[in-house]
C-alpha positions in Angstrom: 0.0 0.0 0.0 1.4 3.4 -1.1 0.3 5.7 1.7 0.6 8.9 -0.4 -1.9 7.5 -2.8 -4.6 6.5 -0.4 -4.1 8.8 2.6 -6.6 11.6 2.2 -10.0 12.5 3.6 -13.3 12.1 1.7 -13.4 14.9 -0.8 -16.1 17.1 -2.1 -18.8 18.7 0.0 -21.4 15.9 0.2 -22.9 14.3 3.3 -20.0 11.9 3.8 -17.2 14.4 2.9 -14.6 15.6 5.3 -15.7 19.2 4.6 -19.1 18.4 6.0 -17.9 16.2 8.9 -15.0 17.8 10.6 -16.4 19.3 13.8 -13.8 17.8 16.0 -10.8 19.3 14.1 -12.6 22.7 14.1 -13.1 22.5 17.9 -9.4 21.7 18.3 -8.3 24.7 16.2 -10.5 27.0 18.3 -9.1 25.5 21.6 -5.5 25.9 20.4 -6.1 29.5 19.1 -4.6 31.2 22.2 -1.4 29.2 21.8 -1.2 30.1 18.1 -1.9 33.7 18.9 0.9 33.9 21.4 3.3 32.4 18.9 2.2 34.8 16.2 2.6 37.8 18.4 6.1 36.8 19.4 6.9 36.2 15.8 5.7 39.7 14.8 7.8 41.3 17.5 10.8 39.4 16.2 10.4 39.6 12.4 8.3 42.7 11.7 8.4 45.1 10.0 9.1 43.1 6.9 7.8 43.3 3.4 6.4 39.8 3.2 5.5 37.3 5.9 5.4 33.7 4.7 3.2 31.1 6.4 2.6 27.3 5.7 -0.3 25.2 6.8 1.0 21.6 6.7 -1.6 18.9 6.2 -4.3 21.4 5.4 -6.9 18.9 4.1 -10.0 20.4 2.6 -13.2 22.1 3.7 -13.9 25.1 6.0 -11.3 24.2 8.6 -8.4 24.8 6.1 -9.1 28.5 5.8 -10.5 28.8 9.3 -7.0 28.2 10.7 -5.4 30.6 8.2 -8.0 33.3 8.9 -7.2 33.2 12.6 -3.5 33.6 11.9 -4.1 36.5 9.5 -6.4 38.2 12.0 -3.7 37.9 14.8 -1.0 39.4 12.5 -3.2 42.4 11.7 -4.2 42.9 15.4 -0.6 42.8 16.5 0.5 45.3 13.8 -2.3 47.6 14.8 -1.2 47.4 18.5 2.4 48.2 17.5 1.3 50.9 15.0 3.1 49.1 12.2 2.1 48.7 8.6 0.9 45.0 8.1 3.1 43.0 5.8 2.1 41.3 2.6 1.2 37.7 3.4 1.9 34.6 1.4 0.2 31.4 2.7 1.0 27.9 1.4 -1.6 25.2 1.9 0.2 21.8 1.9 -1.2 18.3 1.8 -0.6 15.0 -0.1 -1.4 14.9 -3.8 -4.7 13.0 -3.2 -6.1 15.9 -1.1 -9.2 17.6 -2.6 -7.4 20.9 -3.3 -10.2 21.8 -5.8 -12.7 22.3 -3.0 -10.2 24.5 -1.2 -9.6 26.7 -4.2 -13.3 27.1 -4.9 -13.7 28.6 -1.5 -11.0 31.2 -2.0 -13.2 33.9 -3.6 -15.4 34.0 -0.5 -12.3 34.0 1.7 -10.8 37.0 -0.1 -14.2 38.8 0.1 -14.2 38.4 3.9 -10.7 39.8 4.1 -11.9 42.8 2.0 -14.8 43.3 4.4 -12.3 43.5 7.3 -10.6 46.3 5.3 -7.2 44.5 5.3 -5.2 46.7 2.8 -2.1 44.6 2.3 -2.7 41.6 0.0 -2.7 38.0 1.0 -1.6 35.4 -1.6 -2.6 31.8 -1.2 -1.1 28.9 -3.0 -1.3 25.1 -2.9 1.8 23.1 -2.1 1.4 19.4 -2.9 3.7 16.9 -1.3 4.7 15.1 1.9 5.9 17.2 4.8 8.2 14.3 5.6 10.8 15.9 3.4 11.6 19.4 2.0 8.7 21.5 0.5 10.1 25.1 0.5 13.3 26.9 -0.2 15.8 27.4 2.6 15.2 30.2 5.0 11.9 31.2 3.4 9.2 30.5 5.9 8.4 32.6 9.0 5.7 30.4 10.6 4.4 26.8 10.1 1.1 25.5 11.4 -0.2 22.0 11.4 -3.4 20.6 13.0 -4.3 17.0 13.2 -1.8 15.8 10.6 1.4 14.7 12.3 -0.2 11.5 13.7 -0.3 10.2 10.1 3.2 8.7 9.6 4.8 8.4 6.2 4.3 4.7 5.8 3.1 1.5 7.6 6.2 0.1 9.5 7.7 -2.6 7.3 8.3 -5.0 10.2 4.5 -5.4 10.8 4.4 -8.0 8.0 7.1 -10.7 7.9 9.0 -11.7 4.7 6.7 -14.7 4.5 3.6 -12.4 4.5 2.5 -13.1 8.0 1.0 -10.2 10.0 2.7 -9.3 13.3 -0.4 -7.5 14.5 -3.1 -10.1 13.7 -6.7 -9.1 14.2 -5.9 -5.4 14.7 -5.3 -2.3 12.5 -3.4 -0.3 15.1 -1.8 -0.8 18.5 -4.3 -2.5 20.6 -4.6 -4.5 23.9 -3.8 -7.7 22.1 -0.8 -6.2 20.2 2.7 -7.4 21.2 5.5 -5.1 22.4 7.2 -5.7 19.0 4.2 -4.0 17.3 4.6 -1.0 19.5 8.3 -0.8 18.8 7.8 -0.9 15.1 5.4 2.0 15.3 7.5 4.0 17.7 10.7 3.7 15.6 8.8 4.8 12.4 7.4 7.8 14.3 10.9 8.8 15.5 12.3 8.5 12.0 9.4 10.5 10.5 9.3 13.3 13.1 13.0 13.7 12.9 12.8 14.2 9.2 9.9 16.6 9.7 11.9 18.8 12.1 15.0 18.7 10.1 13.1 19.7 6.9 11.4 22.6 8.7 14.6 23.7 10.3 16.1 24.2 6.8 13.0 26.0 5.5 12.2 28.4 8.4 14.1 31.6 8.9 16.3 32.0 12.0 13.8 32.5 14.9 10.9 31.2 12.9 8.3 29.3 14.7 5.8 26.4 14.5 2.6 25.4 16.4 1.8 21.7 15.8 -1.3 20.0 17.1 -1.4 16.2 16.9 -3.4 13.4 18.4 -1.4 11.8 21.1 -1.7 9.3 23.9 -1.0 9.0 27.6 0.6 5.5 27.1 1.3 4.9 23.5 1.7 1.2 23.9 -2.0 1.0 25.1 -3.7 4.0 23.6 -7.4 3.1 23.6 -7.4 4.7 20.1 -10.5 5.1 18.1 -8.7 3.1 15.4 -8.4 0.2 17.8 -12.2 0.2 18.0 -12.5 0.3 14.2 -10.3 -2.7 14.2 -12.6 -4.5 16.6 -15.6 -3.9 14.2 -13.5 -5.2 11.3 -12.7 -8.3 13.3 -16.4 -8.9 13.9 -16.9 -8.8 10.2 -14.2 -11.4 9.7 -16.0 -13.7 12.2 -19.2 -13.2 10.1 -17.4 -14.1 6.9 -17.7 -10.7 5.4 -14.0 -9.8 5.3 -11.0 -12.1 4.6 -9.0 -12.8 7.7 -5.7 -12.5 5.9 -6.6 -8.9 4.8 -7.2 -7.9 8.4 -4.1 -9.6 9.7 -1.8 -7.8 7.3 -3.4 -4.3 7.3 -2.2 -1.6 9.6 -3.0 2.1 9.8 -0.1 4.5 9.0 -0.9 6.3 12.2 0.9 6.9 15.5 -0.3 8.9 18.5 2.9 9.7 20.6 3.1 10.7 24.2 4.4 14.1 25.3 7.6 12.5 26.5 8.2 10.8 23.1 7.7 14.1 21.3 10.2 15.8 23.7 12.7 13.0 23.1 12.7 13.5 19.3 12.8 17.3 19.5 15.8 17.3 21.9 17.6 14.6 19.9 17.1 16.5 16.6 18.3 19.7 18.2 17.2 22.5 15.7 14.3 23.8 17.8 13.6 25.3 21.2 10.5 23.8 22.8 8.5 26.8 24.0 5.4 25.0 25.2 3.9 21.5 25.1 0.3 21.1 26.4 -1.9 18.1 26.7 -5.7 18.2 26.3 -8.1 15.3 27.1 -11.7 15.0 26.1 -14.3 12.2 25.5 -14.7 11.1 22.0 -18.0 12.9 21.6 -17.1 16.1 23.5 -17.2 18.3 20.4 -20.7 17.0 19.5 -22.0 18.0 23.0 -20.2 21.3 22.6 -22.2 22.1 19.5 -25.5 20.8 20.8 -25.8 19.4 24.3 -29.3 18.2 23.5 -28.2 15.4 21.1 -29.1 12.0 22.6 -26.8 9.1 22.6 -28.0 7.7 19.3 -27.6 11.0 17.5 -24.1 11.5 18.9 -23.0 8.0 17.8 -24.3 8.7 14.3 -22.3 12.0 14.0 -19.2 10.3 15.4 -19.5 7.5 13.0 -19.9 9.8 10.0 -16.9 11.9 11.1 -14.6 8.9 11.4 -15.8 7.6 8.1 -15.0 10.9 6.4 -11.4 10.5 7.7 -10.8 6.7 7.4 -13.0 5.6 4.5 -10.5 6.1 1.6 -7.7 4.1 3.2 -9.9 1.4 4.7 -11.8 1.0 1.4 -8.6 0.6 -0.5 -8.0 -2.6 1.5 -11.4 -4.0 2.4 -13.5 -2.7 -0.5 -16.1 0.0 -0.8 -19.0 -2.5 -0.3 -17.8 -3.2 3.3 -17.9 0.4 4.4 -21.6 0.7 5.0 -21.6 -2.4 7.3 -18.4 -1.4 9.1 -19.6 2.1 10.1 -23.1 0.8 10.9 -21.5 -1.5 13.4 -19.3 1.3 14.6 -22.3 3.5 15.2 -24.2 0.8 17.2 -21.4 0.2 19.7 -19.0 3.2 19.8 -20.5 5.2 22.8 -20.9 2.1 24.9 -17.3 1.2 24.3 -16.2 4.7 25.0 -18.0 4.8 28.3 -16.8 1.3 29.3 -13.2 2.0 28.6 -13.2 5.7 29.4 -11.8 6.4 25.9 -10.6 10.0 25.3 -9.0 12.0 22.5 -5.6 13.1 23.7 -4.3 16.2 21.9 -0.7 17.5 22.1 0.0 21.1 21.2 3.6 21.8 20.5 5.1 25.3 20.2 8.6 25.5 18.7 11.1 28.2 17.8 14.0 27.6 15.4 17.4 28.0 17.1 19.2 31.1 16.1 
């Protein structure tokens, strides 16, 4: 499986698209806004006045959240310039994601975005461009970026660890699609080593691209204990296993399929940052919430059945392309129906929570 070809959210703006089912990432962007604001303000003090400030949103996906994060950043730059009585700079924003991302939907929304900027009477122009490619490698010229932002993207690693399938084609993580209670310590080690390699490359690449003193705010799904994460993907794996028992999915396919995903702990993140050595860790915060917290936040009147339906549709919008590439499109309706029936009972029984890590970094001078 070539991850770059199948790792993308459901495109378009239909009822199963990521654009229509991304309430949780939006809630996370709002929660992290004070941390992003503090980083932007410090950046302005350090690098303004300048003619052009260059910003990258890494793993931007598609839908309203893409430009929601960018809009928050632009607003903070203008507010800071007004406070300092400085002329705001020209802004250049790069939206990055893998080639399979639905950039067309993003670009179609740009006219409305620019109209809103005009309504705010922002005089200096903002230029937005797409940058297709993996952030596990170089994307931009050396010393060209001032600020990099990423939300809910870094938990997607560059590839499934090779060691999870033996040379003879046997799966090391049988019956699971991610680290689970029944996974061996060897499975955890394979994932952890791949995360360390990928995050090191990510940091090294951004260190070359950011100007001296440039900064990043990265939000990723994490875990308290990464060798027993109670991840939502573990639960998806349980539903796929039920489908194997019912003869609807081949056992071999489940035994050899694993998600290109890793939710690190705060200590694991610190370990890689310190070992790579290009950045000063300004702040690392951990947030914990029930899987359905963001649904209650929007409408606390939703009953359990309604919350389960929304959660199922949201996870389907994220995982359907990669899961369908292995198990087939026909299996998806059954899979997410089973998910919807049992997810909240499982969450309450196991006390499952989303763990979000927010990492604020400054490039060493």
